[in-house]
N, C-alpha and C positions, 0 to 999 in steps of 0.2 A: 504494500499499500504505500503511495507516495503522499508525502506531507506537503501542504500548501503552506504559503507564507502570504501575509498581506504586505503589499509594496505600496508606498505613498510616492506619488508624483505630483508635480504641478506643471502645468501647461501655460506658457507665457504667450499669448497672441497680441500681436502690434500690427499696424498698418505697414505694407511693404514699403520700401524707399521709393519716393516718386509719386506715391499715392496721397492724396490731399487727406489731412487729418484736422478737420474743424475743430474738434474738441481740444487737441494738443495746441492748435493756434490759439484759441481762446485763453487756455491757461497761460501760455507765454505772454500774451498781451496784457493778462492781468498782473503779471509779477511786478511791474513798476510801481503798480497801486499799493503794493504792499512793501514796498521799499527793496526790492530784490532785484540786483542787477547782475549782469553777466551770464544769465541763463538762456541758451538757445536750443533750437533743436528739439523742443518738447514733443513727445509722441505719446498718446494715451492709448492703452489697450485694455486688455482684461487677463486675469489669472483664474484658472480652473484648477482646484485640488481635487485628486481623487486616489481611492484606494483600490487596488486590483489584487485579487487571489490568485496566485498562480505558484507552480512548482519551482520556477527559476526566475530570477530578475529579468533575464532576457525575454522570456515569455512574456512576462507583465509589461515590458517595455514595448514589445510588439504590439500589444493591445493598446496601449496609450498611443504609440505613434499612429496606429490606424484611426483611432478616435480624434486624434489632434487633425489629422489630415482630412478626414471625411466628414466630421461632425462639428469640432469645436472651432475650425476656422475656414475661412472663405479663400482657397488657394489663389483665386485670381488676385484678390487684393490684401491679403493678410500673410503674414509670416508667424511662424511659432516656433518655440523653443520648449523641450521637454527637461524638467529638472528633477532628477530623484531627490527625495526627500528622507528615504531609509526604509526599513524593513521591520516589521514585528511579527511574531508568530501569530496564526489565526487563533491559537488557544488564548494567549494573553489578551488578544483583541476582544474575544468574545467575553473573557472574564471581565476584563474592565468595563466593557458595555453592560454587563449584566449587573455589575456591583454600583453603577453609577445611580445616584438618587433620582427618582422621578420627579 
């Protein structure tokens, strides 16, 4: 019987270079009003954190890469980067969840 582990990842999605980013531009234009200078190239994106149950980190990463490319980002206008956040055993994850107060 193979043991599965819970692997944590974050997927950071941002507009591709050359794609307009009105939200990033609005943030950048607001900075002088806050007394902040010298900040340029602001790009605003999103971060998705998820846990994947798999037998190996490579298998979990394959699932996350597929989700990032097909569901979490628009490949025409967005780029993504997958960030591993670590692993915990599924046994300790289930125990921690079961012991959490309601």
